[in-house]
FITI-309920 format. One record per residue (C-alpha): x, y, z; residue in three letters. Coordinates in nm, 3 decimals, m for minus. Each point is the difference from the previous one (the first is absolute). Example, Ala and Ser with C-alpha at 12.3 -4.5 7.8 and 13.67 -1.06 7.14 Angstrom:
FITI-309920
SITE  x  y  z  paro
SITE  1.230  m0.450  0.780  ala
SITE  0.137  0.344  m0.066  ser
END
This chain:
FITI-309920
SITE  x  y  z  paro
SITE  9.464  16.015  8.604  unk
SITE  0.231  m0.130  m0.305  unk
SITE  0.372  0.035  0.072  unk
SITE  0.169  0.172  m0.279  unk
SITE  0.287  m0.160  m0.185  unk
SITE  0.280  0.181  0.182  unk
SITE  m0.162  m0.118  0.328  unk
SITE  0.027  m0.365  m0.107  unk
SITE  0.350  0.067  m0.114  unk
SITE  0.120  0.134  0.350  unk
SITE  m0.176  m0.257  0.174  unk
SITE  0.242  m0.301  m0.044  unk
SITE  0.298  0.247  0.096  unk
SITE  m0.165  0.105  0.326  unk
SITE  m0.067  m0.381  0.111  unk
SITE  0.371  m0.083  m0.076  unk
SITE  0.083  0.303  0.205  unk
SITE  m0.228  m0.156  0.292  unk
SITE  0.141  m0.341  m0.038  unk
SITE  0.376  0.106  0.020  unk
SITE  m0.103  0.203  0.333  unk
SITE  m0.131  m0.322  0.132  unk
SITE  0.298  m0.186  m0.065  unk
SITE  0.214  0.228  0.126  unk
SITE  m0.201  0.016  0.346  unk
SITE  0.022  m0.372  m0.009  unk
SITE  0.389  m0.005  m0.050  unk
SITE  0.043  0.259  0.250  unk
SITE  m0.221  m0.172  0.279  unk
SITE  0.183  m0.322  m0.090  unk
SITE  0.364  0.126  0.029  unk
SITE  m0.098  0.205  0.307  unk
SITE  m0.093  m0.342  0.185  unk
SITE  m0.389  0.091  0.024  unk
SITE  m0.113  m0.277  m0.225  unk
SITE  0.278  m0.243  0.133  unk
SITE  0.020  0.072  0.321  unk
SITE  m0.323  m0.156  0.120  unk
SITE  m0.157  m0.318  m0.119  unk
SITE  0.195  0.050  m0.274  unk
SITE  m0.204  m0.196  m0.279  unk
SITE  m0.046  0.265  m0.238  unk
SITE  0.355  0.091  0.023  unk
SITE  0.113  m0.335  m0.055  unk
SITE  m0.225  m0.046  m0.304  unk
SITE  0.174  0.303  m0.163  unk
SITE  0.337  m0.099  0.096  unk
SITE  m0.075  m0.366  m0.176  unk
SITE  m0.135  0.195  m0.285  unk
SITE  0.272  0.210  m0.066  unk
SITE  0.237  m0.294  0.029  unk
SITE  m0.184  m0.169  m0.255  unk
SITE  m0.052  0.317  m0.251  unk
SITE  0.365  0.124  0.036  unk
SITE  0.227  m0.301  0.083  unk
SITE  m0.196  m0.276  m0.163  unk
SITE  0.037  m0.384  0.076  unk
SITE  0.320  m0.099  0.107  unk
SITE  0.224  m0.157  m0.268  unk
SITE  0.253  m0.134  0.282  unk
SITE  0.051  m0.372  0.041  unk
SITE  0.034  m0.066  0.391  unk
SITE  0.113  m0.330  0.140  unk
SITE  m0.187  0.074  0.319  unk
SITE  m0.245  0.234  0.142  unk
SITE  0.224  0.248  0.143  unk
SITE  m0.202  0.107  0.252  unk
SITE  0.108  0.059  0.389  unk
SITE  m0.255  0.068  0.253  unk
SITE  0.051  0.110  0.375  unk
SITE  m0.142  m0.343  0.090  unk
SITE  0.281  m0.193  m0.191  unk
SITE  0.279  0.177  0.184  unk
SITE  m0.155  m0.101  0.346  unk
SITE  m0.236  0.297  0.058  unk
SITE  m0.344  m0.246  m0.005  unk
SITE  m0.168  0.279  0.198  unk
SITE  0.133  0.331  m0.213  unk
SITE  0.113  0.289  0.183  unk
SITE  m0.199  0.240  0.252  unk
SITE  0.079  0.376  0.042  unk
SITE  m0.139  0.229  0.227  unk
SITE  0.061  0.365  0.162  unk
SITE  0.180  0.270  m0.112  unk
SITE  0.248  m0.014  m0.092  unk
SITE  0.078  m0.366  m0.061  unk
SITE  0.211  m0.205  m0.216  unk
SITE  0.017  m0.376  m0.115  unk
SITE  0.243  m0.147  m0.275  unk
SITE  0.062  m0.354  m0.176  unk
SITE  0.235  m0.138  m0.239  unk
SITE  m0.156  m0.124  m0.333  unk
SITE  0.226  m0.220  m0.265  unk
SITE  0.055  0.083  m0.361  unk
SITE  0.154  m0.188  m0.260  unk
SITE  0.354  0.087  m0.126  unk
SITE  0.096  m0.187  m0.284  unk
SITE  m0.336  m0.068  m0.185  unk
SITE  m0.094  0.336  m0.220  unk
SITE  m0.265  0.202  0.125  unk
SITE  m0.255  0.201  m0.129  unk
SITE  m0.218  0.191  0.252  unk
SITE  0.035  m0.042  0.364  unk
SITE  m0.309  0.091  0.187  unk
SITE  m0.106  0.022  0.396  unk
SITE  m0.337  m0.078  0.055  unk
SITE  m0.128  0.089  0.349  unk
SITE  m0.337  m0.086  0.161  unk
SITE  m0.153  0.062  0.285  unk
SITE  m0.234  0.179  0.269  unk
SITE  m0.011  0.350  0.134  unk
SITE  m0.186  0.084  0.282  unk
SITE  0.061  0.402  0.038  unk
SITE  m0.198  0.221  0.268  unk
SITE  m0.225  0.219  m0.152  unk
SITE  0.174  0.307  0.132  unk
SITE  0.354  m0.116  m0.071  unk
SITE  0.252  0.067  m0.295  unk
SITE  0.194  m0.308  m0.100  unk
SITE  0.239  m0.087  m0.296  unk
SITE  0.160  m0.288  m0.046  unk
SITE  0.353  0.020  m0.184  unk
SITE  0.150  m0.318  m0.171  unk
SITE  0.360  m0.020  m0.059  unk
SITE  0.226  m0.246  m0.201  unk
SITE  0.396  m0.014  0.051  unk
SITE  m0.045  0.382  0.176  unk
SITE  m0.184  0.122  m0.296  unk
SITE  m0.354  0.137  0.044  unk
SITE  m0.201  m0.144  m0.260  unk
SITE  m0.378  0.045  0.120  unk
SITE  m0.190  0.228  0.259  unk
SITE  m0.340  m0.029  0.059  unk
SITE  m0.228  0.230  0.214  unk
SITE  m0.243  m0.227  0.179  unk
SITE  m0.372  0.067  m0.004  unk
SITE  m0.165  m0.006  0.337  unk
SITE  m0.204  m0.334  0.104  unk
SITE  0.073  m0.356  m0.071  unk
SITE  0.072  m0.075  m0.364  unk
SITE  0.203  m0.267  m0.216  unk
SITE  0.241  0.110  m0.230  unk
SITE  0.229  m0.125  m0.245  unk
SITE  0.294  0.181  m0.167  unk
SITE  0.217  m0.110  m0.285  unk
SITE  0.310  0.191  m0.043  unk
SITE  0.242  m0.074  m0.297  unk
SITE  0.357  0.032  0.154  unk
SITE  0.274  0.202  m0.176  unk
SITE  0.302  m0.137  m0.090  unk
SITE  0.215  0.188  0.236  unk
SITE  m0.192  m0.164  0.293  unk
SITE  0.122  m0.350  m0.141  unk
SITE  0.375  0.045  0.022  unk
SITE  0.093  m0.160  0.330  unk
SITE  m0.175  m0.334  m0.046  unk
SITE  m0.278  m0.078  0.241  unk
SITE  m0.289  0.245  0.046  unk
SITE  0.042  0.179  0.338  unk
SITE  m0.342  0.104  0.075  unk
SITE  m0.121  0.256  0.237  unk
SITE  m0.333  0.130  0.140  unk
SITE  m0.039  0.326  0.160  unk
SITE  m0.312  0.120  0.148  unk
SITE  m0.042  0.366  0.128  unk
SITE  m0.258  0.235  0.064  unk
SITE  m0.144  0.193  0.266  unk
SITE  m0.292  0.069  0.214  unk
SITE  m0.200  0.314  0.030  unk
SITE  0.090  0.249  0.281  unk
SITE  m0.345  m0.036  0.162  unk
SITE  0.089  m0.387  0.064  unk
SITE  0.264  m0.024  0.264  unk
SITE  0.098  m0.335  0.059  unk
SITE  0.341  m0.157  0.091  unk
SITE  m0.023  m0.318  m0.220  unk
SITE  0.026  0.100  m0.357  unk
SITE  m0.087  m0.357  m0.107  unk
SITE  m0.360  0.102  m0.008  unk
SITE  0.050  0.196  m0.309  unk
SITE  0.045  m0.279  m0.265  unk
SITE  0.048  m0.337  m0.040  unk
SITE  0.103  m0.198  m0.295  unk
SITE  0.043  m0.349  m0.076  unk
SITE  0.182  m0.139  m0.308  unk
SITE  m0.127  m0.327  m0.118  unk
SITE  0.239  m0.321  m0.047  unk
SITE  m0.125  0.002  m0.349  unk
SITE  0.210  0.334  m0.074  unk
SITE  0.266  m0.123  m0.222  unk
SITE  0.294  0.097  m0.245  unk
SITE  m0.099  m0.095  m0.348  unk
SITE  0.271  m0.057  m0.260  unk
SITE  m0.029  m0.007  m0.384  unk
SITE  0.239  m0.230  m0.134  unk
SITE  0.143  0.031  m0.340  unk
SITE  0.211  m0.315  0.021  unk
SITE  m0.039  m0.322  0.208  unk
SITE  0.147  m0.037  0.332  unk
SITE  0.322  m0.186  m0.064  unk
SITE  0.248  0.043  0.293  unk
SITE  0.021  m0.163  0.356  unk
SITE  0.006  0.317  0.181  unk
SITE  m0.358  0.145  m0.142  unk
SITE  m0.134  m0.362  0.054  unk
SITE  0.097  0.023  0.373  unk
SITE  m0.081  0.375  0.033  unk
SITE  m0.362  m0.056  m0.087  unk
SITE  m0.026  m0.323  0.216  unk
SITE  m0.314  0.095  0.254  unk
SITE  0.060  m0.032  0.358  unk
SITE  m0.173  m0.327  0.023  unk
SITE  0.212  m0.268  m0.202  unk
SITE  m0.064  m0.366  m0.077  unk
SITE  0.290  m0.234  m0.044  unk
SITE  m0.093  m0.303  m0.212  unk
SITE  0.203  m0.326  0.002  unk
SITE  m0.047  m0.331  m0.137  unk
SITE  m0.258  m0.216  0.177  unk
SITE  0.257  m0.335  0.013  unk
SITE  0.335  m0.023  0.139  unk
SITE  0.229  0.190  0.242  unk
SITE  0.249  0.171  m0.243  unk
SITE  m0.161  0.347  0.022  unk
SITE  m0.113  m0.013  0.348  unk
SITE  0.309  0.169  0.154  unk
SITE  0.027  0.283  m0.290  unk
SITE  m0.389  0.062  0.062  unk
SITE  0.055  0.024  0.364  unk
SITE  0.336  0.237  m0.033  unk
SITE  m0.199  0.209  m0.248  unk
SITE  m0.311  0.031  0.220  unk
SITE  0.220  0.093  0.312  unk
SITE  0.182  0.268  m0.224  unk
SITE  m0.305  0.181  m0.116  unk
SITE  m0.155  m0.012  0.336  unk
SITE  0.302  0.207  0.136  unk
SITE  m0.072  0.249  m0.297  unk
SITE  m0.357  0.048  0.127  unk
SITE  m0.193  m0.217  m0.232  unk
SITE  m0.286  m0.238  0.085  unk
SITE  0.097  m0.338  m0.137  unk
SITE  m0.233  m0.283  m0.082  unk
SITE  0.074  m0.343  m0.161  unk
SITE  m0.206  m0.199  m0.278  unk
SITE  0.102  m0.310  m0.179  unk
SITE  0.086  0.040  m0.392  unk
SITE  m0.317  m0.219  m0.074  unk
SITE  m0.201  0.268  0.152  unk
SITE  0.138  0.305  m0.160  unk
SITE  m0.259  m0.010  m0.289  unk
SITE  m0.262  0.181  0.258  unk
SITE  0.276  0.256  0.076  unk
SITE  0.007  0.330  m0.203  unk
SITE  0.197  0.318  0.048  unk
SITE  0.338  0.128  0.046  unk
SITE  0.058  m0.164  0.353  unk
SITE  0.126  m0.335  m0.086  unk
SITE  0.339  m0.163  m0.010  unk
SITE  0.075  m0.296  m0.139  unk
SITE  0.233  m0.321  0.106  unk
SITE  0.081  m0.263  m0.216  unk
SITE  0.204  m0.123  m0.305  unk
SITE  m0.071  0.156  m0.353  unk
SITE  m0.228  m0.303  m0.096  unk
SITE  m0.203  0.014  0.320  unk
SITE  m0.073  0.376  m0.078  unk
SITE  m0.067  m0.050  m0.372  unk
SITE  m0.237  m0.308  0.092  unk
SITE  m0.192  0.230  0.259  unk
SITE  m0.082  0.279  m0.294  unk
SITE  0.295  0.235  0.030  unk
SITE  0.226  0.064  m0.322  unk
SITE  0.331  0.153  0.069  unk
SITE  0.047  0.381  m0.128  unk
SITE  0.365  m0.108  m0.136  unk
SITE  0.117  m0.327  m0.139  unk
SITE  0.347  0.089  0.113  unk
SITE  m0.126  0.014  0.389  unk
SITE  m0.051  m0.333  0.008  unk
SITE  0.361  m0.030  0.079  unk
SITE  m0.043  0.183  0.310  unk
SITE  m0.131  m0.039  0.348  unk
SITE  m0.207  0.332  0.032  unk
SITE  m0.204  0.049  m0.299  unk
SITE  m0.328  0.166  m0.131  unk
SITE  m0.301  m0.199  m0.086  unk
SITE  m0.331  0.115  m0.163  unk
SITE  m0.379  m0.099  0.024  unk
SITE  m0.314  0.169  m0.086  unk
SITE  0.185  0.347  m0.036  unk
SITE  0.183  m0.005  0.337  unk
SITE  0.358  m0.049  0.038  unk
SITE  0.124  m0.199  0.295  unk
SITE  0.355  m0.112  0.135  unk
SITE  0.112  m0.373  m0.040  unk
SITE  0.268  m0.127  0.228  unk
SITE  0.082  m0.309  m0.176  unk
SITE  0.342  m0.124  0.198  unk
SITE  m0.108  m0.152  0.323  unk
SITE  0.358  m0.008  0.104  unk
SITE  0.078  0.396  m0.075  unk
SITE  m0.048  0.158  0.338  unk
SITE  0.175  0.306  m0.118  unk
SITE  m0.252  0.052  m0.236  unk
SITE  m0.263  0.072  0.266  unk
SITE  0.261  0.195  0.184  unk
SITE  0.042  0.240  m0.301  unk
SITE  m0.355  0.042  m0.064  unk
SITE  m0.081  0.129  0.333  unk
SITE  0.306  0.201  0.056  unk
SITE  0.083  0.389  m0.083  unk
SITE  0.194  m0.095  m0.317  unk
SITE  m0.313  m0.141  m0.165  unk
SITE  0.003  0.379  m0.191  unk
SITE  0.270  m0.157  m0.244  unk
SITE  m0.246  m0.270  m0.116  unk
SITE  m0.101  0.174  m0.317  unk
SITE  m0.003  m0.315  m0.214  unk
SITE  m0.293  m0.285  m0.016  unk
SITE  0.245  m0.231  0.180  unk
SITE  0.304  m0.017  0.239  unk
SITE  0.239  m0.247  0.126  unk
SITE  0.160  0.106  0.337  unk
SITE  0.271  m0.268  0.032  unk
SITE  0.083  0.129  0.344  unk
SITE  m0.143  0.247  0.253  unk
SITE  0.031  0.075  0.383  unk
SITE  m0.066  0.313  0.167  unk
SITE  0.195  0.117  0.217  unk
SITE  m0.037  0.001  0.414  unk
SITE  m0.102  0.312  0.154  unk
SITE  0.184  0.175  0.269  unk
SITE  m0.102  m0.073  0.365  unk
SITE  0.048  0.332  0.145  unk
SITE  m0.304  0.189  m0.124  unk
SITE  m0.261  m0.038  m0.255  unk
SITE  m0.110  0.368  m0.152  unk
SITE  m0.338  0.093  m0.069  unk
SITE  0.060  0.098  m0.345  unk
SITE  0.101  m0.395  m0.046  unk
SITE  m0.324  m0.083  0.155  unk
SITE  m0.224  0.182  m0.215  unk
SITE  m0.131  0.282  0.193  unk
SITE  m0.101  0.299  m0.113  unk
SITE  0.258  0.249  0.061  unk
SITE  m0.062  0.297  m0.225  unk
SITE  m0.080  0.330  0.118  unk
SITE  m0.371  0.020  0.136  unk
SITE  m0.202  0.339  0.031  unk
SITE  m0.173  m0.051  0.327  unk
SITE  m0.266  0.210  0.168  unk
SITE  m0.061  m0.156  0.353  unk
SITE  0.103  m0.371  m0.013  unk
SITE  0.190  m0.244  m0.234  unk
SITE  0.057  m0.365  0.080  unk
SITE  0.230  m0.238  m0.132  unk
SITE  m0.056  m0.389  m0.001  unk
SITE  0.346  m0.209  0.011  unk
SITE  m0.076  m0.367  m0.043  unk
SITE  0.260  m0.258  0.035  unk
SITE  0.006  m0.370  0.021  unk
SITE  0.258  m0.164  0.177  unk
SITE  0.067  m0.256  m0.283  unk
SITE  0.106  0.330  m0.190  unk
SITE  0.247  0.107  0.277  unk
SITE  0.394  m0.099  m0.049  unk
SITE  0.046  m0.332  0.162  unk
SITE  m0.387  m0.010  0.106  unk
SITE  0.086  0.243  0.293  unk
SITE  m0.266  0.206  0.151  unk
SITE  0.146  0.347  0.051  unk
SITE  0.101  0.148  0.315  unk
SITE  m0.038  0.382  m0.069  unk
SITE  m0.171  0.256  m0.221  unk
SITE  0.209  0.283  m0.124  unk
SITE  m0.235  0.293  m0.139  unk
SITE  0.128  0.315  m0.193  unk
SITE  m0.253  0.225  m0.064  unk
SITE  m0.001  0.367  m0.162  unk
SITE  m0.233  0.266  0.110  unk
SITE  m0.049  0.311  m0.155  unk
SITE  0.021  0.363  0.183  unk
SITE  m0.331  0.101  0.076  unk
SITE  m0.245  0.268  0.229  unk
SITE  0.167  0.002  0.346  unk
SITE  m0.338  m0.112  0.169  unk
SITE  0.063  m0.358  m0.179  unk
SITE  0.051  m0.321  0.224  unk
SITE  0.132  m0.277  m0.175  unk
SITE  m0.024  m0.368  0.130  unk
SITE  0.082  m0.332  m0.127  unk
SITE  m0.137  m0.294  0.120  unk
SITE  0.108  m0.369  m0.094  unk
SITE  m0.193  m0.318  0.039  unk
SITE  0.124  m0.383  m0.031  unk
SITE  m0.294  m0.233  m0.091  unk
SITE  m0.262  0.243  0.164  unk
SITE  0.233  0.056  0.330  unk
SITE  0.114  0.350  0.033  unk
SITE  0.363  m0.003  0.074  unk
SITE  0.100  0.350  m0.014  unk
SITE  m0.133  0.340  m0.021  unk
SITE  0.222  0.330  m0.009  unk
SITE  0.044  0.370  m0.079  unk
SITE  0.197  0.054  m0.326  unk
SITE  0.148  0.369  m0.127  unk
SITE  m0.106  0.175  m0.285  unk
SITE  0.224  0.147  m0.276  unk
SITE  0.267  m0.293  0.045  unk
SITE  0.061  m0.363  m0.046  unk
SITE  m0.108  m0.215  0.314  unk
SITE  0.191  m0.324  0.047  unk
SITE  m0.090  m0.243  0.291  unk
SITE  0.016  m0.359  0.066  unk
SITE  m0.225  m0.190  0.201  unk
SITE  m0.032  m0.376  0.120  unk
SITE  m0.236  m0.250  m0.148  unk
SITE  m0.091  m0.215  0.267  unk
SITE  0.027  m0.357  m0.062  unk
SITE  m0.303  m0.133  0.149  unk
SITE  m0.204  0.217  m0.212  unk
SITE  0.151  m0.149  m0.303  unk
SITE  m0.170  m0.256  m0.237  unk
SITE  0.063  m0.215  m0.309  unk
SITE  m0.131  0.313  m0.216  unk
SITE  m0.021  0.380  0.137  unk
SITE  m0.134  0.333  m0.045  unk
SITE  0.196  0.308  0.148  unk
SITE  m0.242  0.314  m0.029  unk
SITE  0.191  0.347  m0.005  unk
SITE  m0.219  0.265  0.057  unk
SITE  0.069  0.381  m0.010  unk
SITE  m0.282  0.221  0.157  unk
SITE  0.029  0.383  m0.037  unk
SITE  m0.182  0.214  0.238  unk
SITE  m0.049  0.356  m0.005  unk
SITE  m0.077  0.205  0.294  unk
SITE  m0.209  0.238  m0.206  unk
SITE  m0.307  m0.116  m0.135  unk
SITE  m0.347  0.079  m0.112  unk
SITE  m0.194  0.002  m0.329  unk
SITE  0.207  0.307  m0.090  unk
SITE  0.357  m0.177  0.022  unk
SITE  0.062  m0.176  m0.383  unk
SITE  0.155  m0.332  0.044  unk
SITE  0.314  0.030  m0.202  unk
SITE  0.194  m0.300  m0.128  unk
SITE  0.365  m0.006  0.094  unk
SITE  0.259  m0.266  m0.158  unk
SITE  0.132  m0.289  0.219  unk
SITE  0.233  m0.289  m0.064  unk
SITE  0.074  m0.309  0.125  unk
SITE  0.348  m0.090  m0.123  unk
SITE  0.096  m0.299  m0.165  unk
SITE  0.282  m0.049  0.231  unk
SITE  m0.237  m0.045  0.276  unk
SITE  0.054  m0.410  0.102  unk
SITE  m0.047  m0.293  0.183  unk
SITE  0.328  m0.078  0.221  unk
SITE  0.142  m0.291  0.110  unk
SITE  0.226  m0.072  0.320  unk
SITE  0.313  m0.200  0.006  unk
SITE  m0.163  m0.234  0.237  unk
SITE  m0.254  m0.216  m0.141  unk
SITE  m0.326  m0.042  0.198  unk
SITE  m0.232  m0.260  m0.143  unk
SITE  m0.394  0.037  0.023  unk
SITE  m0.227  m0.290  0.170  unk
SITE  m0.194  m0.211  m0.176  unk
SITE  m0.121  m0.016  m0.378  unk
SITE  0.141  0.350  m0.034  unk
SITE  0.347  m0.124  0.098  unk
SITE  0.021  m0.233  m0.283  unk
SITE  0.145  0.208  m0.285  unk
SITE  0.320  0.066  0.201  unk
SITE  0.015  m0.379  0.054  unk
SITE  m0.059  m0.068  m0.394  unk
SITE  0.242  0.282  m0.078  unk
SITE  0.309  m0.246  m0.154  unk
SITE  m0.169  m0.327  m0.098  unk
SITE  m0.327  m0.210  0.061  unk
SITE  m0.131  m0.325  m0.090  unk
SITE  m0.379  0.023  m0.212  unk
SITE  m0.159  m0.337  0.037  unk
SITE  m0.287  m0.065  m0.230  unk
SITE  m0.215  m0.316  0.013  unk
SITE  0.054  m0.187  m0.355  unk
SITE  m0.254  m0.126  m0.220  unk
SITE  m0.232  0.325  0.052  unk
SITE  m0.270  0.038  m0.262  unk
SITE  m0.332  0.204  m0.031  unk
SITE  m0.119  0.244  0.237  unk
SITE  0.253  m0.125  0.279  unk
SITE  0.304  0.081  m0.251  unk
SITE  m0.139  0.356  m0.077  unk
SITE  m0.075  0.072  0.374  unk
SITE  0.350  m0.087  0.112  unk
SITE  0.189  0.190  m0.282  unk
SITE  m0.231  0.300  0.119  unk
SITE  0.081  m0.015  0.337  unk
SITE  0.351  m0.100  m0.059  unk
SITE  0.059  0.302  m0.210  unk
SITE  m0.145  0.237  0.254  unk
SITE  0.208  m0.179  0.296  unk
SITE  0.336  0.054  m0.174  unk
SITE  m0.102  0.362  m0.092  unk
SITE  m0.090  0.058  0.338  unk
SITE  0.271  m0.194  0.221  unk
SITE  0.299  m0.028  m0.249  unk
SITE  0.268  0.263  m0.067  unk
SITE  0.058  0.029  m0.366  unk
SITE  0.365  m0.097  0.015  unk
SITE  m0.083  m0.342  0.199  unk
SITE  0.086  m0.324  m0.141  unk
SITE  m0.279  m0.203  m0.051  unk
SITE  0.025  m0.374  m0.015  unk
SITE  m0.335  m0.158  m0.130  unk
SITE  m0.043  m0.373  0.081  unk
SITE  m0.275  m0.216  m0.058  unk
SITE  m0.107  m0.255  0.272  unk
SITE  m0.243  m0.283  0.034  unk
SITE  m0.226  0.101  0.337  unk
SITE  m0.061  m0.366  0.062  unk
SITE  0.354  m0.117  0.013  unk
SITE  0.181  0.205  0.285  unk
SITE  0.338  m0.068  m0.136  unk
SITE  m0.079  0.241  m0.312  unk
SITE  m0.163  0.263  0.271  unk
SITE  0.315  0.060  0.210  unk
SITE  0.128  0.355  0.011  unk
SITE  0.396  0.076  m0.011  unk
SITE  m0.011  0.376  0.040  unk
SITE  m0.231  0.283  0.071  unk
SITE  m0.312  m0.060  m0.216  unk
SITE  m0.342  0.064  m0.119  unk
SITE  m0.205  m0.303  m0.036  unk
SITE  m0.336  0.022  m0.160  unk
SITE  m0.300  m0.222  0.051  unk
SITE  0.162  m0.261  0.186  unk
SITE  0.194  m0.024  0.335  unk
SITE  0.383  m0.080  m0.014  unk
SITE  0.081  m0.328  0.166  unk
SITE  0.261  0.169  0.223  unk
SITE  m0.179  0.327  0.077  unk
SITE  m0.172  0.087  0.304  unk
SITE  m0.311  0.282  0.014  unk
SITE  m0.219  0.123  0.231  unk
SITE  m0.317  m0.122  m0.173  unk
SITE  m0.116  m0.331  m0.173  unk
SITE  m0.119  0.101  m0.342  unk
SITE  m0.141  m0.266  m0.248  unk
SITE  m0.171  0.012  m0.356  unk
SITE  m0.321  0.170  0.133  unk
SITE  0.032  0.029  0.375  unk
SITE  0.187  0.189  0.271  unk
SITE  0.069  m0.102  0.341  unk
SITE  0.115  0.231  0.273  unk
SITE  0.119  m0.112  0.363  unk
SITE  0.065  0.231  0.279  unk
SITE  0.088  0.344  m0.188  unk
SITE  m0.072  0.330  0.176  unk
SITE  m0.326  0.033  m0.177  unk
SITE  m0.133  m0.314  m0.002  unk
SITE  0.020  m0.292  0.232  unk
SITE  m0.099  m0.249  m0.254  unk
SITE  m0.159  m0.002  m0.308  unk
SITE  m0.010  m0.265  m0.283  unk
SITE  m0.186  0.142  m0.341  unk
SITE  m0.062  m0.196  m0.302  unk
SITE  m0.157  0.033  m0.367  unk
SITE  0.182  0.342  m0.032  unk
SITE  0.019  0.165  m0.344  unk
SITE  0.122  0.330  m0.151  unk
SITE  0.250  0.086  0.304  unk
SITE  0.368  0.004  m0.002  unk
SITE  0.211  m0.120  0.304  unk
SITE  0.309  0.116  0.083  unk
SITE  0.238  m0.095  0.299  unk
SITE  0.376  0.022  0.094  unk
SITE  0.174  m0.333  0.051  unk
SITE  0.319  m0.115  0.145  unk
SITE  0.194  m0.333  m0.116  unk
SITE  0.306  m0.188  0.097  unk
SITE  0.188  m0.049  m0.322  unk
SITE  0.264  m0.198  m0.074  unk
SITE  0.360  0.114  m0.037  unk
SITE  0.246  m0.279  0.078  unk
SITE  0.366  0.056  0.003  unk
SITE  0.309  m0.258  0.015  unk
SITE  m0.017  0.009  0.389  unk
SITE  m0.351  0.039  0.024  unk
SITE  m0.224  m0.197  m0.246  unk
SITE  m0.314  0.039  0.196  unk
SITE  0.038  0.371  0.042  unk
SITE  m0.303  0.209  m0.062  unk
SITE  m0.051  0.398  m0.009  unk
SITE  m0.322  0.200  0.082  unk
SITE  m0.194  0.150  m0.330  unk
SITE  m0.287  0.214  m0.017  unk
SITE  m0.257  m0.018  m0.256  unk
SITE  m0.370  0.076  m0.098  unk
SITE  m0.293  m0.248  m0.058  unk
SITE  m0.269  0.124  m0.216  unk
SITE  m0.309  m0.196  m0.083  unk
SITE  m0.246  0.118  m0.282  unk
SITE  m0.329  m0.149  0.057  unk
SITE  m0.193  0.005  m0.363  unk
SITE  0.033  0.365  m0.133  unk
SITE  0.145  0.202  0.310  unk
SITE  m0.035  0.396  m0.038  unk
SITE  0.282  0.212  m0.118  unk
SITE  0.278  0.036  0.301  unk
SITE  0.118  0.340  m0.129  unk
SITE  m0.273  0.185  0.182  unk
SITE  0.025  m0.186  0.315  unk
SITE  0.133  0.164  0.309  unk
SITE  0.261  m0.259  0.116  unk
SITE  0.189  0.122  0.297  unk
SITE  0.267  m0.154  0.253  unk
SITE  m0.268  m0.293  0.086  unk
SITE  0.096  m0.376  m0.028  unk
SITE  m0.291  m0.088  m0.199  unk
SITE  m0.273  0.157  m0.221  unk
SITE  m0.272  m0.118  m0.180  unk
SITE  m0.123  0.251  m0.288  unk
SITE  m0.373  m0.065  m0.047  unk
SITE  m0.061  0.306  m0.245  unk
SITE  0.108  0.305  m0.180  unk
SITE  0.223  0.165  0.289  unk
SITE  m0.187  m0.236  0.247  unk
SITE  0.259  m0.201  0.247  unk
SITE  m0.072  m0.184  0.284  unk
SITE  0.279  m0.068  0.251  unk
SITE  0.032  m0.329  0.169  unk
SITE  0.285  0.042  0.266  unk
END
């Protein structure tokens, strides 16, 4: 049957109406998360299409890719959240001086939600809720992109919180709420910044440094060796993972995690251009190559530049160059080290059943390298139902050292001893609050109550100093002054290997305020290797020092230790050998020209390229072989 002229006119309007309804449905489903909470490919396509249509191509000229991932900040495994309710948080940097356009948070991961559970993930930035998604049942990938409001960017860095909450159905009674949902946040999740102007300030460049940093120095000469070691040790103490490279090899390195040491001519010959001509007169400068801006330290004698760039004063470095003429941090008091100074999370926590606080400390970061004697905990608990039992458990390096009841509705303050024998070079205190309710069952809702570990909680020190034994006792011995002996004329891989191990040893064993006297020695000439005070010897044995074991270029000889009656092993590689040593140092006086005094030291050998010492569990033994990440063989 033929359509009339009126029907033909009405048909386009009807088609347009259906199209509008379809688009409205898609937009509704997308905003509700139904299209974006699962595999998300269609939702991501719509997001990118909308960005192209409504925002167009970016016109801003960027000086470097301004994306910081979880892997960049030292979270190579991402985040893992499970159970109702659960919470995880992290900090992501944002530039402060370069003009910013849109700042986005991209969250990628995998959700695994029970078919009968209700689960939702809430995302907060600096306390503001920016996203909440109801998670569909099943195992699904997700990717969400959130444009952050300006009000969330006023605090500098982004304090990002992930809150997983939900419930299980009444007919499923289980005391472990973690069976409801598990969410894994991928390490590629990131903050993305659209830069409208190039990065031109030292503090912005430092804030964007990833957790893995490479320090490049001239291939020949020893001028920058002390600065490279000093800078590496300072950055390791601040949580960075540091490696070294020759300047001739930087062409293969790309990215933000590069710090340059060398004069202006050396950096220019390596392909770097100064950001500003005026900064060539300064010692801490910015250099650019392939769109990335790097820090360059061009004065080998200015150790204050290293101290400044790794200090709390860095936020005032808002220009592309700085010249610290003098910089020395004050010594800390020895009576106590408060949790608020150690970076412990002392904010109010909403706790249903249990909350753990991990307090990590290395002895080199403690006042004078001392091991703390006691621990003071200040814990505030809320009022709650009368059938609640509140317990606090304290562990030191996996050893339970205290467990006690605490009262609700008040501030609980108590002090407990930290056993000297349980302490090591690096330590971990775990404080656990456990809340147990007499009434239970599936009809009782698990409520969350505020609990706070106060920043006034502290590590305490007695008036009497009690040194630890073995390797863990060396930070105290090195608290005033130490002699660092390095073989001269190192080159190639051995030079980089000794630098790597030396920086990690200084970071682990030498307190920040200690004076370090670096001396180059000739291991073949015993007269140059004699030590005169407490010492650290790298890749050689001082002529007047005595150690328990004989270590050569690639050999270890053990005789009469408690673990080994005799052993002589050669052709070793990729290991580090650390052992305590003693020496009689000449200290002549007018009345006694042959007077000697006993001194304490550390002899360390790097065989080939050893693994990092920073994850090694080094305690109060006299000698240890580090042969893998976190793997230590005790010899004595």
